[in-house]
N, C-alpha and C positions, 0 to 999 in steps of 0.2 A: 504493500499498500504506499509506504514512504517513498518507493521508486517510482511512483506515479502510474502504476498499473491501473487500467479501468477495472473496478470491481463489480459493476452491474453486469448481471447475466452470466458470470462465471462460475457461480456455485448454487447448489440446490438449496431448498428451503431448510434443509437440515443444518445448515451452516449460517451463523450469524456473525457479523462484525459488530464488535463492542465500541463504545465511543471513547474508551481509553486505548483502542488499537488492539485490543486483544481479540481472540478468535473463540467462539462458542460453537462446539460440535455436539448436537443432540446425540444421545445414545440410541442405538438400534431399536430398542424396544420402545422408547418413547415414540420414535418417528413411526413405528408400524402401528402403534395406538392412535396416533394423530390421524393416518391415512384411514385407518378402520372409523374412526369418529367422522371424519369428514364423509366418507361414503354414507354411513348411517344418517347423517344429518340430510343428504340429498333424497334419501328415500321418502322423507316427509313431505317434500314439495312438490307440487304440480307444475309441470313446465309451462303451463299457458294460463292457469287461473290466478285472479286476484281477488282479494276481499274476502268476504264471507264464505263464498264457495271454495276459496283455497284453504281457509281454516277447517270446513267441513271435511275436506279431502284429507288434511292432516289428521284429524280425529278419526277418520275412518281407517287410515294406516295404523294409528296407534290401537284402536280396538281390534283389528285384525292381528296385530303383534301380540296383544294380551291374550287372545283366544287360542292362537295357533303357536306363537313363539318364533314366527318367521315372517319375511318381507313378502307382502302381496305381490309386488312387481319385480321377483328377482330376475336379474339379467347379467350376463357376462360383462357387460360395459355400460357406461352411461347411456349411450345410443341406444342399445337393446332395451334398458329400462324405460328410456322415455318412449319407446315404441310401443311397448306393453301399456304403458300408462294411457297414451293417446287412443290405441286401439281398444282399451277396455278390456284386455285379456286377462282374466282371473281364474286360477283353479277354483272347483267348487269349495266353498267354505265348510261344507259338511264332511269333505274328505280329511280335513284337518282338525275340525272341531266337531265331531258326531254328536247330534243332539242339539245343536244350536237352533234355537227357535226361528221359525219362519220370518217373523216381523224383524228379529235382530238381522238376519242375513240380508232382508230387503233394504234396510235402513244402510247398512254397511256398503253393500254393493251399489247403492245409489250414489253415495258419497264418493265411492271411488270410481265409478264408471258412467254414471248417468250423466245426461246433459247439465251444463253448468247451471241452467235456470232451475231445474229441479232438484238441486242438491240440497239435503236436509239442512235446514237452519240451525243456527245456534241453540234456539229455544227447542227444536227437536231433539237435539242431543242432549240438552240439559234433562228433558223428560226421561230419554232412554237411559242416561246414566243412572237417574233415581231408581228406575225399574230393574236396572241390573244390579244395583247395590241391595235393594231390598227383597226382590223375588228372584232374581237369577235369570240367565237367558239360556242356559245349557241344561237339558233334561237327561237324565239317567236313561239308557236303552238296554234292552235285553241283549245278551251276547250275540244272538244269531242276527237280529236286525241290525245291530252295530256292524257286523262283519258284512251283511249285504250292502249298506250304505256305503262302506268303504270300498267295496269292490265297484259298486255303480260310479262312485266319485272318481276313482282311480281311472277308470275307462274313459270317463268324461275328460278329466285332465290330460290323458294320453292324446285324446283326440284334439283338445285345444292346442297342445304343444306341436301335433302334426300339421294342423293349420296354420300355425305361426311359421313353422320351418317352410311349408310350402309357399306361403306368402312372401317370405324373405326371398326364396329361391326365384320365384316368378318376377319380382321386382328386379332382381340382380340380373338373371340370365334368361328368364322366361320368353322374352321377346325374340331370342334366337330360334327356340323351338317354335314360336308362333310364326314366325317368317317361314321356317321349313314347311310347316303343316299348310300355310297359305300357298306357298308355292306348289306344293303337292296337290292340294285341293284344286288349284287353277290349273295345272297340267292335265289332271284326271278329267276336269270339266272340259278342257278343250279337247282331249281325246275322245272322249265318250259322247259329247253332244252330238257330233255328226253322225255316228252310228246309230244313236238312238233314234234321232229325228228320222233317220232313213227307214228303220225298221218299225217304229210304232207311230200311231195316229196321235197327235197332240191333244191334251185336255181340252182344248178350245174347239176342237172339231164339231161343226154344227152350230156354234155360238154366233149370234149377230155381234158386229162390232162394239155395242154398248155393252153387251155381256163379257166381251174379251176385255174391254176396259176395267170393268169392275173386278175380273180375275187377276188382272195384272197388279192392281193396287193391293188387293187382298193377299197376294202372293208376297209382296214387300213387307206387309204386316208379319206374316208368317215365316219370313226369311227363307222363302222356297224358291231357290233360283231356277230349279228345272221348270217350274211352272211358268215363270217370269219369261224363260227361253221360249216356251210354247207360244207365248202371247206376242213374241217379237219377230220381226223379220230379220233375216241375217244381218250381222254386224250393227244391230240397232240396239240402243240401251245398254251397252257394255259397261258403261261407267255405274248404271244402277245395280246391274249383276255382280260387278266387282266389289262394290261397297256392301252389298248384301253377304257376299261371301266371307269378307273380312270380318264383319261384325258377328256373323254366326260363329266363325272359328274362334274369334276371341271371346264370346261368351261361353263356349263350350270349355274352352282352355281354362277361363277363370272358374268356372264351376267345378272343374275337376281339381284344380290346385287350390282354390280359396273357399271352396264350398258356397260360391255365390251363384243363386238360381239365374234363370234367364231373365232379361230385362221385362219390366211390365210393359204391356201395350199401351200407348199413349193415350188412345181412345178410353179404354177402360180406366186409366189413371186419373184422366180428367172428369169422367163420369163420376169417380169416387171422391171428387172435391179436392184432387192434387194433394194427397196426403204426403207428409214428409217422408223421404226415402232415405235409407241407410247409405253411408258412404260407400262410393263405388257403384251404386245402382242408379240407373238412368232410365227415364221412358224411351220407348222405341216405337217408330212406326209413323202411322198417318192418322191425323185427326182432322175433323171438319170437312170430310170429303164431299164435294158435290160434282157430279157429271152432268153436261149440258150437251145435247146435240145441236151441232151448228148446220145451217142450212146447205153446205157443200160436202156433207158427209164426214166432216171433221167432228172430233168431240173434245170439248173443253173440260179440263179437270182442274177444279181449285181445292187446295188442301194445305195443311200446316205439316210439315216433315220434320221429325224428332229423331235425332242420332246422337252418339256420344260426341262431346264437345271436341274440336279439332286438336289432335296431339295427344289424346289419351282417353280412358275410360273411367277417370276418377270424378266425374262431373256432379255426382250427387243429384238432387233434385233439380239443380240449375243446369239441367242438360241445354244443349244448343238446340234450337228450332228455327225454321224459316217457313214463309208463306210462299207457296208455288202456284203458278198458273201454268199448265200444261196444255198445249195443242197436239192432239194425238191425230195422225194421218194413217189410214188403214188402205191395205191392198188385200186383193183375193189370193192367197196362196193355193197350193195344189190341194192341201186338205183342209184349210180353215182360214178364216180372216186373221191378218196379222198387222200388227202396228209397224208401219213403215217408217215413219220418223217422229220425234218428240221436240217440239218447239218449246222450250222451257223458259219461262220468266221467274226469277227469285227475287223476294223481298224480305229483309231482315224483320 
């Protein structure tokens, strides 16, 4: 130091330079205790919440620790812990505290994983703690029932861990498999479509143009690219078919790796009052469809089209949607009426 060496950044937190020029080096046991204490303190803090809901979360962690003796969001590192907290991934409380009352589990789980707006208030916690002290919140169980509950809870906990591992893998490298599957699906569709069309009558055989138009838009809702092909003349509507194939493959991949079901139909979602959707779930398809026959044989289709936000499928309820006007032209094919061109106007 007297020689003029820069002191900042050269030493770890286990070393302190004293005002008299001396050096204080903490013993290893003290350093290990400090590191462990620092990790424990992070466990009590929600990465996003503030105010009373943050206090409610901390009380939920404390209650979980008292009941189970473990961290509710154990993770290998801070990043894994924060991911578990934000996703609300918890093992079943009954697996670690068999016999805990249902009301206690609901309150603790709401504090740890529920929406910030519905977190238990500090008054709720005051009433809960009084009940805990005077009446208790854990009931004794017969040995047989105790073992059955533990077994069910272990199976559920294993499922949660598997879902979390799959989600991490899908986020990290699932796009590679997704691209491969999409390419394979595209190649198979390219190879099989001409053969199928040559050998089979299309589902639109015998339909008038208006019914063909209805079938086409219904196939978009159903993500059925084969029926869409039956409605289209050669080389027409390929962007629509490509989008349907991509969204279909993506939804099935996420269903397999993350346990997320098919996206709800936009028309049904709107009919149900647009309920709030879980993270990563988005409405899909066509709503408010009206078809109008024009004088020159063309058909005008007006509708709103819902699809995942551009650049990903993590859109929640704020899915991307646009208003469209399609002018459909028809020609008489060898076996059925076909859409020969689509003039599309799009409005946000």
